[in-house]
ZAFIBA-670257 format. One line per 5 residues: number of its first residue (from 1); their letters; for each residue x negated, y, z negated of N, C-alpha, C. Coordinates in steps of 0.1 Angstrom, whole numbers, plus 5000, padded with zeros to 4 digits. Each point is the difference from the previous one (the first is absolute). Layout:
<sites>
NUM = a = X/Y/Z/X/Y/Z/X/Y/Z  ... .
</sites>
This chain:
<sites>
1 = mrkig = 4166/4222/6705/4996/5004/5014/4999/4987/5008  4995/4989/4994/4998/4988/5008/5014/4995/5004  5010/5001/4991/5013/4995/5004/5006/5008/5011  4998/5013/5000/5006/5009/5010/4993/4997/5013  4987/4998/5000/4993/4997/5013/5004/4987/5006 .
6 = tmvaa = 5002/4990/4991/5005/4987/5005/5014/5001/5006  5009/5008/4993/5013/5001/5006/5000/5007/5013  4991/5010/5002/5000/5007/5013/4995/4991/5010  4989/4992/4997/4995/4991/5010/5010/4989/5004  5007/4995/4990/5011/4990/5003/5010/5006/5009 .
11 = amllt = 5004/5012/4997/5011/5007/5008/4995/5001/5014  4988/5004/5002/4995/5002/5014/4999/4986/5007  4996/4990/4993/5000/4987/5007/5014/4995/5003  5009/5002/4991/5014/4996/5003/5006/5007/5011  4996/5013/5003/5006/5007/5010/4992/5000/5013 .
16 = gtaat = 4989/4992/5000/4993/4998/5012/4991/5011/5005  4993/5007/4991/4992/5011/5004/4986/4995/5005  4997/4988/4997/4988/4994/5006/5002/4998/5015  4989/5001/5007/5001/4999/5015/5006/4987/5004  5009/5000/5009/5005/4987/5005/5000/5001/5016 .
21 = aqeti = 5003/4988/5006/4999/5000/5014/5012/5007/5006  5011/5000/4993/5012/5006/5006/5000/5015/4999  5006/5007/5009/5001/5014/5000/5010/5004/4989  4997/5011/4993/5009/5004/4989/5002/5015/5000  5010/5004/4993/5003/5014/4998/4996/5003/4985 .
26 = kiggl = 4991/5009/4998/4995/5003/4987/5007/5013/4994  5005/4999/4988/5006/5011/4993/4991/5002/4988  4996/5013/4997/4992/5003/4989/5007/5004/4988  4995/4997/4988/5006/5004/4988/4990/5007/4991  5004/5010/4992/4992/5006/4990/5007/4998/4987 .
31 = aplsp = 4991/4998/4990/5006/4998/4986/4989/5002/4990  5003/5006/4989/4990/5000/4989/4999/4987/4992  4990/4992/5003/4998/4987/4994/4989/4999/4990  4994/5011/4996/4990/5001/4990/5000/5013/4993  4996/5001/4988/5000/5013/4993/4991/5010/5007 .
36 = pggvq = 5002/5013/4999/5010/5006/4990/5014/5001/5006  5003/4994/5011/5013/5000/5006/5010/4992/4991  5013/5001/5004/5010/4993/4993/5001/4986/5006  4992/4990/4994/4998/4987/5006/5013/4992/5001  5008/5001/4989/5013/4992/5000/5009/5005/5011 .
41 = tgesl = 5001/5013/5002/5008/5006/5011/4994/4996/5013  4987/5000/5002/4994/4995/5012/5003/4986/5003  5000/4992/4990/5003/4985/5002/5014/4999/5005  5009/5007/4994/5014/4999/5004/5002/5005/5015  4993/5011/5004/5001/5004/5014/4994/4989/5009 .
46 = rdgmi = 4989/4995/4996/4993/4990/5009/5009/4988/5001  5006/4995/4989/5008/4988/5001/5012/5002/5008  5006/5012/4999/5012/5003/5009/4996/4999/5015  4988/5005/5003/4994/4999/5014/4998/4985/5004  4994/4993/4991/4998/4986/5003/5013/4992/5003 .
51 = laveq = 5010/5002/4992/5013/4994/5002/5006/5003/5014  4999/5013/5003/5005/5005/5013/4993/4993/5012  4987/4999/4999/4992/4994/5011/5003/4985/5001  5001/4993/4988/5004/4986/5000/5014/4998/5007  5009/5008/4996/5013/4999/5006/5000/5003/5015 .
56 = lnaag = 4993/5010/5004/4999/5002/5015/4994/4989/5007  4989/4994/4995/4994/4988/5007/5009/4988/4999  5007/4998/4990/5009/4989/4999/5012/5001/5010  5002/5012/5004/5011/5003/5010/4994/5001/5015  4987/4997/5001/4995/5000/5014/4990/5011/5003 .
61 = gllgk = 4997/5009/4990/4991/5011/5001/5006/5011/5008  4991/5008/5006/5004/5012/5008/4996/4999/5014  5008/5002/5009/4997/5000/5015/4993/4987/5003  5004/4989/4994/4994/4987/5003/4987/4998/4993  4995/5009/4992/4987/4999/4994/5001/4999/4984 .
66 = kvdlv = 4990/4993/4994/5000/4999/4986/4996/5014/4994  5005/5003/4988/4997/5013/4994/4990/4997/4989  4989/5008/4999/4990/4999/4990/5001/5013/4991  4998/4998/4987/5000/5011/4991/4986/5002/4995  4994/5012/5001/4987/5003/4995/5001/5011/4989 .
71 = vedts = 4998/4996/4988/5002/5009/4988/4986/5005/4996  5000/5013/4998/4988/5007/4995/5002/5006/4986  4991/4998/4991/5001/5006/4987/4995/5014/5000  5008/5009/4995/4996/5014/4999/4996/5005/4986  5003/4992/4990/4997/5003/4986/5007/5013/4996 .
76 = gvpek = 5009/5005/5008/5007/5013/4997/4991/5012/5002  4989/4998/5007/4990/5011/5001/5000/5005/5015  5002/5013/5002/5001/5005/5014/4989/4996/5009  4988/5001/4995/4988/4996/5009/5001/4986/5004  5003/4991/4991/5001/4986/5003/5012/4997/5010 .
81 = gvaaf = 5011/5008/4998/5011/4999/5009/4997/5004/5014  4992/5010/5001/4996/5005/5014/4991/4989/5006  4991/4995/4993/4991/4990/5005/5008/4987/5004  5010/4997/4992/5008/4988/5003/5008/5002/5012  5006/5012/5002/5008/5003/5012/4991/5000/5012 .
86 = erlas = 4988/5005/4999/4990/5000/5011/4997/4985/5004  4998/4992/4991/4997/4986/5003/5012/4993/5007  5012/5003/4995/5012/4994/5006/5001/5004/5014  4998/5013/5003/5002/5006/5013/4989/4996/5010  4987/5001/4995/4989/4998/5010/4994/4986/5001 .
91 = kenvv = 5002/4992/4989/4994/4987/5000/5010/4989/5001  5011/5002/4992/5010/4989/5000/5010/5002/5012  5001/5012/5006/5008/5003/5011/5015/4997/4997  5005/5004/4988/5014/4998/4997/5008/5009/5008  5013/4996/5002/5009/5008/5008/5007/5011/4992 .
96 = avtge = 5000/4999/4987/5006/5009/4991/4996/4997/4985  5002/5009/4991/4996/4999/4986/5012/5003/4991  5001/4993/4989/5010/5004/4990/4994/4998/4986  5008/5005/4990/4996/4998/4987/4995/5012/4992  4992/4998/4990/4993/5009/4991/5010/5005/4989 .
101 = ahsav = 4994/5003/4989/5008/5003/4988/4996/5013/4993  4990/5007/5006/4994/5012/4994/5001/5011/5010  5007/5011/4997/5002/5011/5009/4988/5006/5005  4989/5001/4992/4988/5006/5004/4994/4992/5012  5001/4986/4999/4995/4992/5011/5009/5002/5013 .
106 = csavg = 5013/5000/4998/5008/5002/5012/4998/5013/5007  4998/5011/4992/4997/5013/5006/4986/4999/5007  4991/4993/4994/4986/5000/5006/5000/4992/5013  5008/4989/5001/5000/4992/5012/5008/5006/5012  5008/5010/4997/5008/5006/5010/4992/5005/5012 .
111 = pvaak = 4989/5008/4997/4992/5005/5011/4993/4988/5008  4997/4989/4993/4994/4989/5007/5010/4993/5009  5013/4999/4995/5010/4995/5009/5002/5008/5012  4999/5014/4999/5001/5009/5011/4987/4998/5009  4989/4998/4994/4987/4998/5008/5002/4989/5010 .
116 = ydltf = 5005/4988/4995/5001/4988/5008/5014/4999/5006  5009/5010/4998/5013/4999/5004/5006/4986/4996  4998/4996/4988/5005/4987/4994/5011/5003/4990  5011/4993/5002/5012/5002/4992/4997/4996/4985  5004/5008/4991/4999/4997/4986/5013/5002/4993 .
121 = vagec = 5006/4989/4994/5012/5000/4993/4997/5000/4985  5001/5011/4993/4996/5001/4986/5010/4992/4991  4994/4993/4991/5009/4991/4992/5005/5005/4987  4990/5005/4991/5004/5004/4987/4993/5013/4996  4999/5009/5009/4993/5013/4998/5011/5011/5000 .
126 = wsdev = 5001/5007/4989/5012/5009/4998/4997/5015/5003  4987/5004/5000/4997/5014/5002/5007/5006/5012  5006/5011/4999/5006/5006/5012/4991/5002/5011  4987/5002/4997/4990/5003/5011/4998/4989/5010  5003/4988/4996/4998/4988/5009/5007/5002/5013 .
131 = taakr = 5013/5004/5000/5007/5003/5012/5001/5014/5003  4998/5009/4991/5001/5015/5003/4989/5004/5009  4989/4992/5002/4990/5004/5009/5005/4998/5015  5011/4993/5001/5007/4999/5013/4991/4994/5011  4993/4989/4996/4992/4993/5010/5010/4989/5007 .
136 = pqvfr = 5000/5000/5013/5009/4991/5007/4997/4985/4997  4988/4997/4995/4997/4986/4997/5004/4995/4987  5005/5009/4991/5002/4997/4986/5015/5000/4997  5005/4989/4994/5014/4998/4996/5000/4996/4985  5011/5001/4994/5001/4996/4986/5013/4994/4997 .
141 = ltvan = 5000/4988/4993/5012/4993/4997/5002/4999/4985  4993/5008/4992/5003/5002/4986/5004/5015/4998  5002/5004/4988/5004/5014/4997/4989/5010/5001  5004/5012/5002/4991/5012/4998/5003/5005/4986  4990/5006/4994/5002/5006/4987/5012/5009/4999 .
146 = slvfs = 5002/5008/5010/5011/5009/5000/5014/4993/5001  5000/4988/5006/5012/4992/5001/5003/4993/4987  4990/4993/4995/5003/4991/4988/5001/5009/4987  4992/5010/4998/5000/5007/4988/5011/5010/4999  5006/5004/5012/5012/5008/5000/5012/4991/4994 .
151 = vasdw = 5000/4988/5004/5010/4991/4995/4998/4998/4985  4988/4997/4996/4997/4998/4986/5003/5013/4992  4998/5012/5005/5003/5012/4994/5015/5002/4998  5008/4995/5009/5015/5000/4999/5004/4992/4988  4993/4988/4998/5003/4992/4988/4996/5007/4987 .
156 = veaag = 4989/5006/5000/4995/5007/4988/5011/5011/4996  5004/5007/5010/5010/5011/4997/5013/4994/4995  5005/4989/5007/5012/4993/4996/5000/4994/4986  4988/4996/4996/4998/4994/4987/4999/5010/4989  5000/5013/5003/5001/5011/4991/4987/5003/4993 .
161 = mknvv = 4989/4997/5006/4987/5002/4994/4996/5015/5001  4993/5005/4990/4997/5015/5000/4985/5003/5000  4992/4991/4995/4986/5002/5000/4993/4988/5006  4992/5002/5010/4993/4989/5008/4985/5003/5001  4992/4990/4998/4986/5001/5001/4996/4991/5012 .
166 = vfaen = 4992/5006/5010/4995/4992/5011/4985/4999/4998  4995/4988/4998/4986/4997/4999/4995/4992/5011  4992/5006/5009/4997/4993/5013/4985/5000/5003  4996/4990/5008/4987/5000/5005/4997/5011/5010  4987/5005/5000/4997/5011/5009/4997/4995/5014 .
171 = sdwgf = 5010/4995/5007/4999/4996/5014/5011/5007/5007  5000/4998/5014/5011/5006/5008/5013/4995/4995  5001/4987/4997/5013/4995/4996/5003/5005/4986  4991/5001/4991/5002/5004/4986/5005/5015/5000  4993/5008/5008/5004/5014/5000/5014/5002/5006 .
176 = gvidi = 5003/4990/5010/5014/5000/5005/5010/4997/4990  4997/4990/4991/5009/4997/4989/5003/5012/4992  4990/5007/4996/5002/5012/4992/5008/5011/5007  4996/5002/5013/5007/5011/5008/5015/4997/5002  5003/4988/5004/5014/4997/5003/5009/5000/4987 .
181 = ftknl = 4995/4994/4989/5008/5000/4988/5001/5015/4995  4989/5007/5000/5001/5014/4995/5010/5008/5008  4999/5000/5013/5009/5008/5008/5014/4996/4998  5003/4988/5000/5014/4995/4999/5006/5003/4986  4992/4997/4990/5006/5001/4986/5000/5014/4995 .
186 = qdsgi = 4990/5008/5004/5001/5014/4995/5012/5008/5006  5003/4996/5013/5012/5006/5006/5013/4997/4992  4999/4989/4993/5012/4996/4992/4999/5005/4985  4990/5008/4997/4999/5005/4987/4993/4991/4990  4994/4989/5005/4993/4991/4991/4985/5005/4998 .
191 = nvtsf = 4995/4999/4988/4987/5004/4997/4990/4989/5004  4991/5003/5009/4990/4990/5005/4986/5005/4996  4992/4991/4994/4986/5002/4997/4992/4989/5007  4989/5004/5006/4992/4990/5008/4986/5001/4997  4992/4989/5001/4986/5000/4999/4995/4988/5007 .
196 = tgent = 4987/5000/5004/4994/4990/5008/4989/4993/4993  4996/4988/5006/4988/4993/4995/4994/4992/5011  4988/4994/4997/4994/4992/5009/5006/4986/5001  5001/4994/5011/5006/4987/5002/4990/4989/4994  4988/5004/4997/4990/4990/4994/5001/5001/4985 .
201 = ttdft = 5009/5008/4994/5001/5001/4985/5004/4986/4994  4994/4997/4989/5003/4988/4993/5006/5003/4987  4998/5012/4994/5005/5003/4987/5008/5013/5001  5013/4999/5000/5009/5012/5001/5004/5006/4986  4993/4995/4990/5004/5004/4986/5001/5015/4998 .
206 = pqllq = 4989/5008/5004/5001/5014/4998/5012/5007/5006  5003/4996/5012/5012/5007/5007/5013/4995/4993  5000/4987/4997/5013/4995/4994/5002/5006/4986  4989/5003/4992/5002/5006/4987/5005/5015/5002  4997/5006/5011/5006/5013/5002/5015/4999/5002 .
211 = lrrad = 5004/4990/5007/5014/4997/5001/5007/4998/4987  4993/4992/4992/5006/4997/4986/5002/5013/4992  4991/5010/5002/5001/5012/4992/5009/5010/5007  5005/4998/5012/5008/5009/5007/5013/5004/4993  5004/5012/5001/5012/5005/4994/5007/5010/5010 .
216 = pkpdl = 5011/4996/5005/5008/4988/4998/4994/4988/5006  5004/4988/4995/4995/4988/5006/5006/4998/5014  4992/4995/5009/5005/4998/5013/5011/4989/5000  5010/5002/5008/5011/4990/5002/4994/4989/5009  4991/5004/5009/4995/4991/5010/4986/5003/5003 .
221 = vvagf = 4991/4989/5001/4987/5001/5005/4999/4993/5014  4996/5007/5010/4998/4994/5013/4985/4996/5001  4997/4987/5002/4987/4995/5001/4996/4999/5015  4993/5010/5005/4997/5000/5014/4986/4995/5003  4998/4987/4996/4987/4994/5003/5002/4987/5008 .
226 = tgsal = 4990/4994/5005/5000/4987/5007/4990/4991/4995  5002/4987/5003/4990/4990/4997/4999/4997/4985  4988/4996/4996/4998/4997/4985/5002/5012/4992  4997/5012/5005/5002/5013/4992/5015/5001/4996  5009/4997/5009/5014/5001/4996/5003/4991/4989 .
231 = llllk = 4996/4987/5001/5004/4990/4990/4993/5004/4986  4988/5005/5001/4994/5004/4987/5007/5012/4994  5004/5010/5008/5008/5011/4995/5013/4995/4993  5007/4992/5007/5013/4995/4995/4998/4992/4987  4989/4992/4999/4998/4992/4988/4996/5009/4989 .
236 = qaadl = 4991/5009/5002/4996/5009/4989/5011/5009/4995  5008/5005/5009/5012/5008/4996/5009/4992/4991  5002/4987/5003/5008/4991/4992/4994/4997/4987  4987/4997/5000/4992/4997/4988/5001/5011/4990  4999/5013/5005/5000/5011/4991/5014/5004/4996 .
241 = giaps = 5010/4993/5004/5014/5002/4997/5006/5013/5006  4994/5004/5011/5005/5013/5007/5011/4997/5009  4998/4989/5009/5011/4997/5009/4997/4986/5006  5010/4992/5002/5014/5004/4998/5004/5000/4985  5008/5010/4996/5004/5001/4987/5014/5006/4999 .
246 = adtai = 5006/5002/4989/5013/5005/4998/5001/5015/5005  4988/5007/4999/4999/5014/5004/4996/5002/5015  4991/4991/5004/4993/5002/5013/5000/4988/5009  5005/5002/5012/5000/4989/5010/4987/5002/5008  4996/4989/5007/4989/5001/5009/5003/4994/5013 .
251 = fsaga = 4996/5007/5011/5003/4997/5014/4987/4997/5007  4999/4988/5005/4988/4996/5008/5002/5004/5014  4992/5010/5005/5001/5004/5014/4992/4991/5009  4991/4992/4995/4992/4991/5008/5006/4986/5001  4997/4993/5010/5007/4988/5003/4995/4988/4992 .
256 = dalep = 4989/5002/4993/4994/4989/4992/5010/4994/4989  5009/5009/4996/5010/4995/4990/5010/4990/5006  4999/4998/5013/5009/4990/5006/4994/4986/5001  4987/4999/4996/4992/4987/5002/5001/4992/4987  4998/4987/5001/5000/4991/4988/4989/5004/4990 .
261 = efwqv = 4989/5006/5005/4989/5004/4992/5004/5011/4990  5010/5007/5003/5006/5010/4991/5003/4994/4987  5007/4988/5000/5004/4994/4988/4988/4993/4993  4990/4996/5007/4988/4995/4994/4993/5010/4991  5000/5013/5005/4994/5011/4993/5009/5005/4989 .
266 = mgdkg = 5013/5001/5003/5009/5007/4990/5006/4991/4990  5002/4987/5003/5008/4991/4991/5013/5006/4998  5005/4998/4988/5014/5005/4996/5001/5015/5001  4989/5007/5000/5001/5015/5000/5003/5005/5014  5001/4991/5010/5004/5005/5013/5015/5002/5001 .
271 = vhvia = 5008/4994/4990/5014/5002/5000/5003/5015/4998  5010/5005/5008/5004/5014/5001/4992/5009/5008  4989/4995/5006/4992/5008/5010/5009/5001/5012  4999/5012/5007/5008/5003/5011/4991/5000/5013  5005/4994/5011/4993/5000/5012/5008/5005/5012 .
276 = npagl = 4994/5001/5012/5006/5007/5011/4997/4993/5013  5005/4988/5002/4997/4992/5012/5006/5005/5012  4993/4999/5012/5005/5003/5013/5006/4988/5006  5010/4994/4993/5007/4988/5004/5000/4990/4989  5010/4991/5000/5001/4989/4991/5004/4988/5007 .
281 = pgrpd = 4993/4989/4998/5004/4987/5007/5015/4997/4996  5007/4996/5010/5014/4997/4998/5010/5012/5001  4994/5012/5003/5008/5012/5003/4995/5006/5013  5008/5001/5010/5014/4995/5000/5001/4985/5000  5012/4995/4995/5002/4986/4999/5004/4994/5013 .
286 = teisr = 4989/4998/5009/5003/4995/5013/4993/4986/5002  5003/4993/5010/4993/4987/5003/4985/5002/5002  4997/5011/5007/4986/5003/5003/4992/5003/4987  5006/5008/4991/4994/5003/4987/4998/4987/4991  5011/4992/5000/4999/4988/4992/4990/4990/5005 .
291 = afsea = 4999/4999/5013/4991/4991/5007/4985/5004/4997  4998/5013/5001/4986/5005/4997/4996/4997/4986  5009/5003/4990/4997/4998/4986/4997/4985/4997  5008/4991/5006/4998/4986/4998/4987/4995/5007  4997/5005/5012/4988/4996/5007/4987/5005/4992 .
296 = yqarf = 5001/5012/4995/4988/5006/4993/4998/4992/4987  5011/4997/4993/4998/4992/4987/4994/4986/5003  5005/4994/5010/4996/4987/5004/4985/5000/5004  4996/5010/5007/4986/5001/5006/4990/5004/4989  5004/5009/4991/4990/5005/4991/5002/4998/4986 .
301 = nrpan = 5011/4993/4997/5004/4996/4986/5001/5012/4991  5005/5011/5005/5003/5011/4992/5011/5008/5007  5007/5008/4992/5011/5008/5007/4995/5011/5009  5007/5003/5010/4997/5011/5009/5003/5013/4993  4994/5011/5005/5003/5013/4995/5000/5010/5012 .
306 = avame = 5002/5013/4997/5001/5009/5011/4987/5001/5008  4989/4999/4994/4987/5001/5007/4998/4988/5009  5004/4988/4996/4999/4988/5009/5009/5002/5012  5012/5006/4998/5009/5002/5011/4994/5010/5010  4992/5010/4994/4994/5010/5009/4989/4993/5009 .
311 = gydgv = 4992/4991/4994/4990/4993/5008/5007/4992/5011  5011/4993/4996/5007/4992/5009/5006/5008/5012  5007/5011/4996/5006/5009/5009/4990/5006/5010  4988/5003/4995/4990/5006/5009/4996/4992/5011  4998/4987/4998/4997/4990/5010/5012/4998/5010 .
316 = mviae = 5011/4999/4994/5012/4997/5008/5004/5011/5009  4999/5013/4996/5004/5011/5009/4990/5001/5011  4987/4997/4998/4990/5000/5010/5004/4989/5010  5003/4988/4995/5004/4989/5009/5012/5003/5008  5010/5007/4994/5012/5003/5007/4997/5010/5011 .
321 = airak = 4992/5010/4998/4996/5009/5010/4993/4993/5012  4991/4991/4996/4993/4992/5011/5010/4993/5008  5010/4993/4994/5010/4992/5007/5008/5010/5009  5004/5011/4994/5009/5009/5008/4993/5005/5012  4987/5003/5000/4993/5005/5011/4993/4990/5008 .
326 = nstss = 5000/4987/4995/4993/4989/5007/4985/5004/5003  4994/5007/4990/4987/5005/5001/4993/5002/4987  4987/5000/5000/4992/5002/4988/4992/5013/5001  5003/5008/5010/4992/5013/5002/5005/5009/4989  4991/5009/4995/5003/5009/4989/5011/5009/5004 .
331 = qdiqa = 5000/5006/5012/5011/5009/5004/5013/4993/5000  5001/4987/5004/5012/4993/5001/5005/4996/4986  4991/4997/4991/5004/4996/4986/5006/5013/4993  4993/5011/5002/5005/5013/4994/5014/5003/5006  5002/4999/5013/5013/5002/5006/5010/4991/4995 .
336 = glrel = 4996/4987/4998/5010/4990/4995/5004/5003/4985  4990/5005/4992/5004/5004/4987/5009/5012/4999  4998/5010/5009/5009/5011/5000/5014/4997/5004  5002/4989/5008/5013/4996/5005/5006/4989/4990  4992/4996/4990/5004/4988/4992/5012/5002/4992 .
341 = swegp = 5008/4989/4999/5010/4999/4990/5000/4985/4996  4993/4997/4989/4998/4986/4996/5005/4998/4986  5008/4989/4998/5005/4997/4987/4991/4991/4993  4995/5005/4989/4991/4992/4991/5005/4998/4987  4992/4995/4990/5005/4997/4987/5005/5012/4992 .
346 = rgtin = 4995/5012/5004/5004/5012/4993/5011/5008/5007  5004/4995/5012/5010/5008/5007/4995/5002/5015  5007/5009/5007/4996/5002/5014/4990/5011/5001  4988/4997/5005/4989/5009/5001/5000/5007/5014  4999/5013/4999/4998/5008/5012/4992/5013/4996 .
351 = fsdkt = 4993/5006/5009/4991/5011/4997/5005/5013/5005  4999/5010/4992/5005/5013/5003/4991/5007/5010  5006/5008/5009/4993/5009/5009/5000/5015/4995  5006/5002/4988/5001/5013/4995/4986/5005/4995  4998/5013/5001/4988/5006/4995/5003/5011/4989 .
356 = dpewa = 5012/5001/4996/5004/5009/4989/5008/4992/4990  4995/4997/4988/4986/5004/4996/4990/4992/5007  4987/5004/4999/4989/4994/5008/4998/4986/4997  5002/4996/4987/4998/4986/4996/5010/4990/5006  5011/5005/5006/5010/4992/5005/4996/4994/5014 .
361 = yqqwm = 4989/5005/5006/4996/4995/5013/4996/4985/4999  5007/4992/5008/4997/4985/5000/5000/4994/4987  5009/5005/4991/5003/4995/4987/5013/4992/5001  5001/4988/4993/5013/4994/4998/5007/5007/4989  5011/5008/5004/5007/5008/4991/5010/4992/4991 .
366 = gvpiy = 5003/4988/5004/5010/4992/4993/4994/4991/4990  4988/5002/4996/4994/4991/4990/5009/4999/4987  5003/4988/4996/5008/5000/4987/4992/5003/4988  5005/5009/4992/4993/5005/4988/5008/4998/4988  4993/4994/4990/5007/4997/4987/4992/5005/4988 .
371 = viqyt = 5007/5003/4990/4994/5002/4986/5005/4988/4992  4991/4992/4995/5003/4989/4992/4994/5000/4987  5005/4993/4990/4994/4999/4987/5000/4986/4995  4989/4995/4995/4999/4987/4995/5007/4999/4986  5008/4989/4999/5008/4998/4988/4995/4987/4992 .
376 = eanqt = 4992/4992/5007/4995/4988/4993/4985/4998/5004  4992/4993/4992/4987/4997/5003/4999/4991/5012  4990/5002/5009/4997/4991/5011/5011/5001/5011  5008/5010/5000/5011/5002/5009/4994/5004/5014  5006/4995/5010/4997/5004/5014/5007/5014/5003 .
381 = ptaaa = 4994/5008/5009/5007/5012/5004/5015/4997/5004  5002/4989/5007/5014/4997/5005/5009/4998/4988  4995/4994/4989/5009/4998/4989/5001/5011/4990  4992/5011/5002/5000/5012/4991/5013/5007/5002  5004/5009/4990/5012/5008/5001/4997/5011/5011 .
386 = vlwpe = 5010/5002/5009/4999/5011/5009/5007/5012/4994  4992/5011/4998/5005/5012/4995/5005/5010/5010  4994/4999/5012/5003/5010/5011/4996/4993/5013  5008/5003/5011/5011/5009/5002/5012/4996/4992  5008/5010/4997/5012/4998/4992/5009/4990/5006 .
391 = aerta = 5001/4999/5013/5009/4991/5007/4996/4985/4998  4987/4998/4997/4995/4987/4998/4996/4997/4985  5004/5009/4991/4996/4998/4986/5006/4987/4994  4991/4993/4994/5005/4988/4993/4999/5001/4984  4994/5011/4996/4998/5002/4985/5013/5008/4995 .
396 = dalll = 5002/4999/4987/5011/5007/4994/4998/5015/4999  4987/5004/5000/4997/5014/4999/4989/5003/5010  4997/5013/5002/4990/5005/5009/4986/4998/4994  4999/4997/4987/4987/4998/4993/5003/4990/4989  4992/4990/4999/5002/4990/4989/4988/5003/4990 .
401 = kp = 5004/5003/4987/4990/5003/4990/4997/4988/4991  4987/4999/4996/4997/4989/4990/5008/5001/4987 .
</sites>
């Protein structure tokens, strides 16, 4: 905890959140930087935001003013997220807010964004409900559950799997994981079994032993948890010899499998775990993507991942909207985002005006979606084998077995 607090304080000092004599433009950030939230995911989000603000200021700021970043810790708890958003809106007077990695928090702050008419660009919140509420203040530049898990379901079907178990946390996001996989896979004749658990669980042995006794054995276990619970579930499944194994693959629906801490927990048993990032550094292979990856590595001494790109993109699209409208008013920023076409590390971002399906409202529909599988210990997501989409597959097969 002390380390996390020190890093947050340092980040705030570096980005100038302390009062200064010069007039500034403040952008707010939300991130889970303490348990029970996904701390590593929160740190990646925050660091992407920091890099973006530093680059903006190095280029002269916005509208002739320095940009300050004010990051609030939500702990992944809706009530804390609401309080954090209230502080950013009423005390810090930020012009817009971005970030967060827990859908329950993003859904909870939506009404607060509407209350203050303050723009919120969701960073790593996948629940359909985040944008399906159709609040004009809320945009999303990561995937919706229906978008990402439809793609993942296509991979499951193409890989020839017949029996799938979805084990998810009992949150809006977790229920969404179950719902999307079940609907998509059952339509293809694949047998889907699902059950839920608390995200505060530390011992998954009883549930995992049920999987061990299952007949037929599942071809795939989808682990729909976030934060430390996800890593514990993956580790315990591997320790019990359930997955990844020759019979059963395991798919991490949560983003924590993209962080270096995944390997600290899993060790060599992380090999063959499957993940589902909403972007990969270096893809597309453009100058912008390469420059971002190099700058992030140099600044934080660790590789970038999809979540870091989301934090970076969130700040940058807000800045682009401010530039386009030459204004920091909420209405102008929202208008600028609706008209946006900005090329970032993951491709060209723009926001849909469609309302069918409902979750498509102000959603970036072109988020790059990958199914990857680790083939070596301590591998970065970028170096992992790409299993899907088929057009970008780097592996010899759609599934690599131990």
